[in-house]
N, C-alpha and C positions, 0 to 999 in steps of 0.2 A: 440517815445511814450514809456514811462516807464510802468512797470507792475502795479504801483500804479494808474497811469492814466487809464490803461486799465480796471480797475474795473468799472470805471464810464462809459465806452463805451459799457457795456453790456446793450443793449437797451430793451430786453424783455426776459421773461422766461415763458414757457408754459408747462403744463403737460396734455397730451392727451392720455388717456388709459395707455399704458406702454411706451410711447414715451416722452422724455424730450427734449424741444426745447430751444436753446439759439440763440441769434443774436449778431454778432460782426462785426465791420468794417474790411475791408481788410487792409493789410499792418501793422498789429499790431506787436509790437516788440516781439522777442522770449522771452518766460517766462511770457508773459502777462497772467493774470488769465481770463479764459473764464467763469467759474462758480464754485461754491462750491457744489460738489456732495454729501458730507456727510450730508449736510442740505437738499438738494433737494431730495435725495433718501432715507433719513431716516437711514443712516448708520453711522458708526463711524470708526475711523482710525484703531482700532483693528480688526474690521471685514474685512476692506480692506486688511490688511496684512495677516490675517489668511486665507482669501479666495483667496489669490494671485491674487488680482484684476488686470486686464489688459484690454487694449483696442484692439478690433478686428475691422479691417477695410478692405474693399475690394480695397481701393485705393492703388496705388503703393507706395505712400508716406504717412507717418503718420504726418499730419499737427498738430493734437491735441494730447497732451500727458496727462497722469494721474500722478499727484503727490500723491503717496500713503501716504507719511508722513503727508501731509496737507489736503488730501482729496479734491484737486482742480483739475480742468481741465486747462491746460496751453498751450500756443502756442509753438509748437516745431519748425515749419518751417515757412518761409515767405509765406504769403498767398496773392496771386495776383488774384483777382477775375477775371480779364480779361483773365489771363492765364488758370485759373481753369475752368471757365464756359463760356467764351466768352460772347455771347449775351443772353444766356439762363437765364431766370429769373423765379422764384427766384433761387439763387445759394446757394446750401447747401452742407455741409459735413455730411455724414451719417456714424456712427460707433456704436459699441456696447461695453458696459462695462460688462465684464464677471467675475463672482466670482465663486469659487469652494467650495466644502465641507460645505453646499450643493451648487449645481450649481444655480446661478442666472444670469439672462440676463436683461440688461437695455439698451434700444435703445436710442441713443442720436442723435438729429439733430442740427447742428450748421449752421445757415443762415449767409452767408457772405454778408455784406452790402457794396454797392459800395461807394467809395469816389471819388471825382473829381480829379483824378490824371492823366488824359489823355486829351489833348486838341483836338478839332476837327481838322481833316487833310484831305486834298484833295489828291487823288492819283496822279493827275497831277497838277503841279503848273501853267502850261500854257494850256488854253483851247481855241481851235479855233472853231469858229462858222461861217458858211457861210449863208448869208441871201440875197435872191434876192430882188432886189429893188422894185419889184412888190408885195412884200409881203404885205398882207393886215394888217391893224391895228388889233391887237388881235392875230396875228400869234404867235404860241408858239414854243419855242426852248428848247429842253431838255438839261439840264446841269448836269454835274457830281455832285453827292451828296458827301458831306463831310462825313467822317467816324470818329466816336468817340468810342474808346474801352470801355468807361464807359457805364453804364446802367441807365435806369430811367431818372430822371431829369438831371443827369450828362452827358447825351448824347446830340446830336445836337437838339436844340430847335427852332432856327430861323436862317434865312439868310438875308443878306442885299446886295444890289447892288448899286454901284456908278460908275460914275454918272448915273442919272436916266432920262436923256433928251429924249432918244428914247425907252428905255426898262424899264419894271418893272418886279418884281419877283412874282411868284405865288407858294405858298407852298402847297404841297400835302402830304398825308399820305398813307403809304402802310398798308396792312392788319395786319402786325406785329407791327404797331405803329410807325415805323421809317418814317422820313420825307425826301422828295426829292423836288427839285424846277425846275420850268420851267421859261424860260425868255420869256416874252410877249412883242410883239412889240407894242409900245404906239403911235408912230408917223411914218409916212411913211419915207422911206429912199430914198435918192437920191445918186446914185453911183457917179454921176458926181460931186456932191458937196463934198462928203467924202467917200472914198472907204473902209476905216477901222475905226472901233470904238474900243477904249480901255476901258475896264470895270474892276472893282474890285469886286469879289464875296467873301463875308465874312460869315463864319458860326460860330454861338455862341451856347455854351451849357448852361444848366441851373444850373450849379454848383455854389458853393460859395467858393472861389471867381470864377467869371465867366472866362472861357477860350474860345479862338477863334482861327480860322484858315482861311487863305485867298488863293484865286487863281486868276490869271490874265486871263481875257477873251478878246480874239481878235475877233471882229466881222468883217467879210469880206463881202462886199455887191457885189453880182453878178447880172448878167443880169436877167430880169424878166421872170418868168414862172407862168402864172396866174391860173393854175389848179393844185390842190394838189391831190395826190393819196388818195383813200378812202378804208379802210378795210371793209370787209363784216360784221364784228361784232366787237363791242368794246372789248369784253372779250371772250377768248376761255378757256373752262374748260375741263380738261382731267384727267382720272384716269389711273395710270400706276403701274403695278406690280414692286416690287423692284428687282425682278430677271430678268427684261427685258434685253435682250441681246444688246450688242453694235450695233449701226447702225440701230436698230429697229425704225420704224416710230412712232413718238408720235402724231403729228398733222400737218396739212398743213394749213397755214394762206394764205389769199388771199386779195389783194388790187387792185383797178382799178384807172386809171388816164384818164380823158377825153381828155387830150392833145394828139396830134399826134406826131409821130416822136420820136426823142430822149426824148422830154419832156413827152412822154406818157409811156416810158419804166420804169417799177418799179423795184427797187432793194430792197431786204429784208435784214435786219440785226437786231442784238440785240442792243438796245439803251445802251448808256453809264450808265444809271441808273440800268441796270441789274446787279445783284450781280456776283462777281467773281466766286463763287462756282457753280452757275448755268451755267455760260458760259463754265466752265470746264466739266460739265456733259452733256450739250446739244449742238447741232450744228444746224445751219439753212442754208438751201440752198438759196443763194441770188437770184437765178433766179426763183425757183419754190415755195419758201416759206415753204418747208418741214422741219419740226423740227424733228431731230433724236437724239437717245440716243448716247452720246459720251463717257460715263464713266460708272462706277459701282454704282448703286443706293443702298442705305442702309436705310431702313425704320427707323432703330434704330438711325441713325444720323440726318436725316431730313425727315419729313413727308409731306412737301409741298414746291414747288418751284414756284416762280413768274418770268416769262420772259417778259420783255418789248420789244416788237417787233416794228421795225420802217420800214415803206415802203417809199422809196424815188424815185422820178422820176429823169430823167436826167437833169431837170431844177432845181433840188435841193429842190423841194417841198416834204414835208413829212407828213405822218400820222402815228399815233401810236395806238397800240392795246396791250392788256395784255393777256398772256397765263398763266393760273393757272393750275399747274400739281399736282394732289393729288397722293402721293405714297402709294400704298396699301401694307399691310404686308403679307408676306408668312412665313410659318414655316421653316425658314432657320437657326435657331439657336438651338443648343442643350442645354438642361439645364446644368447649372454649379453647381457643388457640392463643397461647401467649408467646410472643417472640422474646427470647432471652438474650440472644446475641446474633448479630447479622453483619456481614461484610458486604456492603452494597457494590463494591468494585472488585473485580477479580482479573488478574492478568490472563491473557489468552493461552499462555504456555503453562498454566497450572496443571499438574498431573491429575489423572483420575484418582478419586478418593479424597480430594481437598475439601475440608469442611468449610461451608460458607455460612451456615446458620445453625442455631440450636433453638428448639421450641419445646414448650410444655403444653400438654393437652389435658383438660379436666372435663368430667361430666358429673353433674350433681346428682344424677340418678344412681341407682344401685344395681348390683349384680351385673347381669348381662347388659342392662341398659347403660351401665357406666363403663363398659369395656370399649375403649376407643382405639381405632387404627388410623394411621396416617398414610396418605399416598400422594404421588405426584404424577402428572401426565407422563405416560410412557414415551411420548414423542420428544420429550426434553432430555438432555444429557445429564440428568440429575436423579438421585434416588434418596430414599430415607433409610436411616439406620437407627435402631433403638438400642441404647445401652442400659437404660433404666426404665422401669415402668412409667409410662406417660411422658417420657423424655425422648426426643428424636433429634438426630443430627441430619442436616441436609448436606449431601456431599456430591461432588461431580462424579458422573458415571462414564464419561468419555472425554476425549480431547476437545478443546474449544478452539474456534477460529473466528476472530472478530470480523474478518473480512466477509464471512458468510452471515454471521448473526452478531450484531453489535450489542444487543441487550436481550434479556429474557424476562418475561413475566412468568414467574414461577408460582403457580396456584397450588397451595397445599390444601388437601381435603381431609378433614377429620370426620370419621363416621363411627357412630356407636353401634352396639350389638342389639338394639331394640327391634321390635316388630310393630310397625315398620321402623327401619333405622332412621335416625336423624343425623344430619351432617352440617358442618360449617366449613367455610373456606377462608383462606388468607392468602393474599397475593404479595409476592416479594418482587421488586424490580431490581434485577441484577444487571449491572453494566460491565461489559468486557473491555478491559483496558488493552491498548494496542502494544505489541512488541514488533520490532523490525524483522519481520519474517518474509517480506516480499521485496524483490529487487525491482527497480524501475524498468518498465517495458516500453520500448519505442513503438510508435504507431506503425512504423514500417521497418523491416530489417535493413533496407538500404534506401538512400535518397539520391536523386539525380537532378542536376540543374545546369542550365546553359548560361554562360556569361560571355558577353561581347567584349573583345579585347579593348584596351585603352580606356577601361572603365575608370571612374573617379574613385580614389581611395575612400574608405569608410562606406562604400556602397553595400546596402543590405542585399545579400544573395539568396538566403533561404532560411526559413524558420522550421526547426524540428522540435518535436514534442514527445516527451515520455510521460507515462502515467505510473503512479505507484498506488497499489491497493491499500497501503498502510494509512496511518492517520497522524496528523500533527507534524512534528519535526521528522518523523520517520518517512513522511511523504513529501518533504521539502526537497526538491530535486535541483541539483547544480550540474551544469554541463561543462565538460572539459574536452580539449582536443588531445588525443593520444598522439604525441609528436613523432614524426618520422621525416626522413629527408625526401624532398621532392625538388631536385635542383636547389638544395639549400633547405634551411629549417622552415617548417610549415608556418611558424610564427611570423615569418616575414611575408607570407602570402595572405593568410586569413586569420581572423580572430572570431571568438564566439562569446556572446553574452551569457555568463554563467547562470543568470537567473531566468531569462526568457528563452534561451536556445536559439536566438537569432544569430546567424553567421554573417560576418562582414568581411569585405575585402580590405586588406591593409595596404595594398599597393595596386598599381595598374598592371593588368596582365598583358603579356605579349604573346600572341598566338604563334609567332615564329619561334619563340623560345620554348614554350610549353603549350601543348595542345589539350592536355587533360591530366588530371591527377585525382587521387582519392585520399580521403582522410578518414580516420576513425574517431568518432565522437563518443565519449563516455558520459552516461547519465548516472550520477551518484546521489543517493538519498542522504538525509541528515541523521540516520540512525547511528547507534553505537553497538557494535561496529557497523560502518556504512556498507550498504550493498550497491552494486552497480551493474550496468549492462552496456554493451557497445552497439553502435550502428555505423554503417559505412555510408559516406557521402561522396558521390562522384561529381566532379566538376568538369564540364566540357567547355573549352574556350572557343568562342565563335570568332571567325576571322573578320577583320575590317580591312578595307582597302587603304592600307597605310604604307604600302611599298610600291614604288614605281618599277616599271619593267627594266630589266638589265639586258643590255645587248651583249651577246657572246661573240657574235661574228657579224660583220667584220669588226675587229677590235679597233678602238680609237686610241692610238698610242703615238707619242711623239718620237719614239726611237726607231720606228721603221715605217715604211711607206706601204700603203695598201691601195692597190689599183686593180681594176678588172678590165680585160681587153675584149672588145667586141669586133670581130672582123666585119668589114664592109659588105661582105657577102652574106651576113647573117639574115635569115629570113624572119618573117613574122612569128612571134612566140619564142624567139631565141632566148635561152636561159642565160642571163648575164651572171647573176650570183643569187645568193639567198641570204636574207637577214635572219639570223637566229637570235631570239631573245627569250628570256624567262622572267617570271614574276614569282617571288617567294611567297606571295599570298596564295590562297587556295580558293577552290570553287570558281564562281564566275569572276571573282577578283583577279584570277590568274588567266582568264581567257583573253588572249591577245589578238589584236587586229593591227594590220599594217596599212599605212597610207603614205602616198607620195606627197610630201609637203612642198618641196621645191625641186626643180630640175632645169638644167640648161635648156633642154628641149622636152617639154611635158608631153609632146605628141609622139615622142620616140619610145618612151619607157612607161611601164606600168608595174605596180606592186600587187602581188596576190594578197587579198584582204585577210585570208586566214593563214597562208603558209609563208608569207614574206618573200616569195620568189619575185625577183626583178626580171622581167622579160620585155623583149622588144614588142612594140605595138604595130609597127609597120616595117617595111623593108628598109634597111640601112642604105643610104645613098652617099655618093661622093661629096654631096653638099653638106652633109652633117659634119659638125665640128669634131675634131679629134678628141678634144677634152670635153668630157661631160661630167658635170658634178650634180649628184642627186642627194637630196635630204629626205630621209624616210622617218616617219613618226610611228613609233610602236605604242599603242594605247591599250590599256586593260579595260575590262568590262565592269569595273567597280562603280559605285555611286558615292561621291563623284569619282570620275575616272582619273587615272594618272597616266603619264606618258613619258617616253624617252625618244630622243632623236639620234640618228646616226647619219654621218656624211660618207658618201661613197663616190670615189673617183672612178670614172669609166673612160677608157681610151678606145676610140673608134678608129681602128687602123688594121691594115692587112699585114704590116711588117713592123719589126722592131724599130727601124730608123724613124718611122713616122711617130712611133710612141716616144722615142727619145727626144724628138724635136720639141715635143710638148711636155716632157717629163718634169721640167723644172717647175711648172705651174702647179704641180700636185703637192709640193712640200708646204710645210706649215710653220717652220721656225728657222732661224738663221743658221743654226748649227747644221741642220739637215740640208739647207740650201747650199752651203759650202761643200758638203759631202757629195751632193748630187752633181754639182758643177765639176767637181774633181772626177767623178766617175764618168761623166759624159765626155770629158776631154780624153780620159783614158780609153774609153770605148772607141772613139774616133781613131786614136793612135793604133789601137789593136787591129781595127778593121784595115787600116792602111798597111799595117805590117803583115797582115795575113795575105793581102792581095799581092804584095811584092814577093812574099816567100811561098806563094802557092806551088811553085815548082819543086819545092822541097817538102812535099806533103808528108813523106815518111818521117822526116825529121820533125815536122810540126806535130805529127801524131805522138811521137815520143815526148816532145816537149809538153804536149797536152796532158799526158799522163802525170808528168811531174808537176806541172803548174796547176792541174785541176785540184789536186789535194792541197797544194799550198794556198791557192786562191780561195778554196772552199773554207779553210779554217781562218784565214785572215779576214774574210768578209762575212763570217757567220753572224756578227752582230748586226749586219745590215741586210740580212736575208729577209724576204717577205714573211709576214706573220700568217701562218696557215691556221685556220680555225680548228678548234677541237670540238667535235660533236659528241657530247656524252651519249651513252646508249639510251638514256631515257627520253631524249628529245628526238623522237622519230619524225620523219618528214610528214607533214600534214597533207593529206590528199594523194600522196604517192606520185606527185608530179614534179618534185624538186630534183636537185642534183645530187643529193646525198647518196642515193642508191643507184645512180647511173654511172657509167664508165665512158669517158670521152677520150679518144685516142687522137693524138696529133703526131705528124711527121715533121721533123726539123732537119733539113739537109743543107749542107754547105758545099758549094762547088768552087773550083779554082777560078772559073771565068766569070761567074756571076757576082761574086763577092757580096751576095745578098742572102739573107736567111729567108727561106721560103717555107711556109707552114701550110700543110694541107691535110685534110683527114686521111688517115691511112686505111686503105681497104684491107679487108681480112685476107685477100688473096696475095697481098704483097708482103706478108709477114710469115716468117718461118716460126710456127708455134711450138716447135721443138717436141712434137708428138702430143701436145695438149690441144684441147679445143679452146675456142675463144672464151667460153664461160669460165673455164678453169683458170685461164690467165687473169681474167677480171677479178675473180675471188682472190687470186694470189696478190694482185696489185693492191686491192683494198686492204688485205691483211698486212701487206708490207708497209703501206703508208699510214695505217691506223696506229696512233701512238699508244703505247702501253698505258693501261689505266693506272697502274701503280705509280707511274711517274708524276701524276697530278693529284692523286688522292691526298687529302689532308693539308694541302698547301693553301696559302692565301691567294687573293685574286691576282696580284702582281706576279707572285711566284708561279701561279698556274700559267700565266701568259708565257713566261720564260720557259717553263717546262714544256709547254705545248710547242713553242717555236723550236726548241732543241730537238723534241721528238720528231718533228717533221724534217728538220735538217738531217737527222740520222737516216730517215726514210729515203730522202733524195740521194744521200750519199750511197745508200745501198743500190739504188737504181743506176747511179753513175758507174759504180764498180761493175755492175752487170753489163753496162754498155761497153766497157773496155775489156771485158773478159775474152779469153781465146775462143770460147764457144760462139760469142757474138761475131767476132771477126771471121770465124770459119763459116758462119752462116751467109756471109757476103750479102747481107741485107742492110738497108739503111737503119740506123738506130732511131727508135721512136719513143718519145716520152709518152707515158700512159697514165691513165686514171684521173689526173686532176690538172686543171689549167695552171695552178701555181708554179708548176715546173717551167712553164713558158715565161713567167715573170723572172724566174731565176735565170733563164737564158738571156733575158734582157739586161742583166746586171753587167757592169764593167768587168771585163776579163772573160766573158763568155765567148767572145770572138776567137779566143785562143784555143777553145776546145770545141768549137762548133763544127769543124769539118769531120763530122762523125761518120759520114757515108763515104767510104773510100772504095 
């Protein structure tokens, strides 16, 4: 039969609920079309392919296949109805068509129609029958039934017997519809006339064309026995549990014979019309008539058995009875779970209600024993849903989180309704795939590290680490610096290994330029889109002793002369001056100590170790040289230590002429030596001029006022450098000169022609209504240079600004000395607050303004 012809053999198509039914004859050729599912199911070929349509069947062989390209069901294997279903009718193939994305299930039933491909056949070709000659007309003799593997009309429909001179046939039907025959005696037999009779029994089926089978019957006539055995009842009905043990008693049949002797002895047996399966499962005791179980019963294979029992006496007379055994079901089969579709990997962001599997459950028992329910552990985020009887979907019942549970062992329990119930389980391993739903998390919100300055570039400073609860590329973390300015771009200071999180220095740090800074590090995973988090890293630069001390006072400059004057009357501990130095390092690297390295007379001076004050060690004598040169070393406390030296010129003298005689030795370069010589000559001329013109003091005073301002501005470039003490550099120990006020009196008279300086007593000064302490505060504030004049300037410009500021302060004092208030006070003018004014008095031109006490 060709596939084209098989189209016409589809006899029916029915749709009931969700079940599609087809009917085809058996023995169709392979490839024959059973039906067109794309029309019947309302699908198209594209949907079949995208849904990966396939057939699911519980049979060991797949007789029907699905042609996805054409959307048709085709025959894949030879279908023999007799082999497939035997005598069960109707005979059907049950399978399902499954589609995915989304999952669809269509149940298909294909009924296999019988064709007349088997003739009736007798198990034995030769049948022997013994008939007593005394057998009465109408006596019946059971004959073997013919068997036809076909079904319906194609099975045995009628029998014929020939010749029919002595016997006729009587056709009878069993409860299952099959026919069997008995031979009925029509005329009396006479053994003496004919001992044997040969008959032909023919069985015909109802197929087209009709088929038949024959058997030869040999009837042997035996001597008469005129009484036949009689059963107590024509039909015996028994219910028997399918788990009945072997040799257990089913029923006892009983027959009686009125004859005596051997003709009255009854023998029991199964008649030839009893089915072969029944004879294998049951046995009968020929003497007692007890029927016992001889094999294993199975309700699922056969629910009823009919046994034709024959009672025969020794004379050959028989009677027949029927034993109907109803097999009762017990719950002896566990439910069977069949996995139809399963997605073993599921994204963790799948919404509740996502289908992960479809299963089919079957129980071979009946009624309540076959009712199966499925369940899943309630502690799992899954549930079962049933759309069709015995079909279940496994769906998610809650949100999933791979970071909490990466995989699930889903145990499906199928339980039937028996008493006690039986159950079976099937475990599905479901893996949860990761999505990028967690950002990297640093082990600490902030990190701190200390780095010593002058480090080598590429030095590893700190390793930071972040963790990501995700998996795979979603957990691959890269590290970046969120750039911001810290005295320039951060990329010029540090770098980070994007893979390991190790932070490196890209240059050498300088504590004096930057003491600390912070960066923000971002950890970013490899997800799409990526997630990230930030952490703050604080860097603290530690100081090294990489700067030498810097001397602020006295300044070493070639443009002006610095000298200190010590009177010969100075006592032990007399404060000469104070060395002021700073170190831009910090901590102990900035702790300074002062030492006297060289001195013209080391026994005369000492330097305070901590405060830098230069004081006399002993009483100054006349033998001490006027010119004293000191070298002071300023050393910090670093390891190794750094130092700076300063040279200080000290003049030991009671008067300016003594100082001037040695003044030239204090200079350091040729230009200033020429200037000093010029000023010394000028000073001598002025002194001589003042001596000659002392009689005209009033005129000299007026000249002083005029020349004071003129000489002040002309010689401002050569004025002594007065140190500037920043407010932050406080005197150490409180024993220095920065917070003390020293007052000197400078007086010139017409007859002495010498400048005499002596400490001014408080009683000799008109304080103008103020106390001494108020005047000291006024002097300090007057001579203190304004801070704004030096802030923000370079080192050289600071020196110039400091010098100018002190020149302005001295100018204010000079104007005060020449004010009418001072003249009215009729007191000698005294320079106050700082010794530098005395140096100013020793400059050339001072002699023209020194007669201040008139």
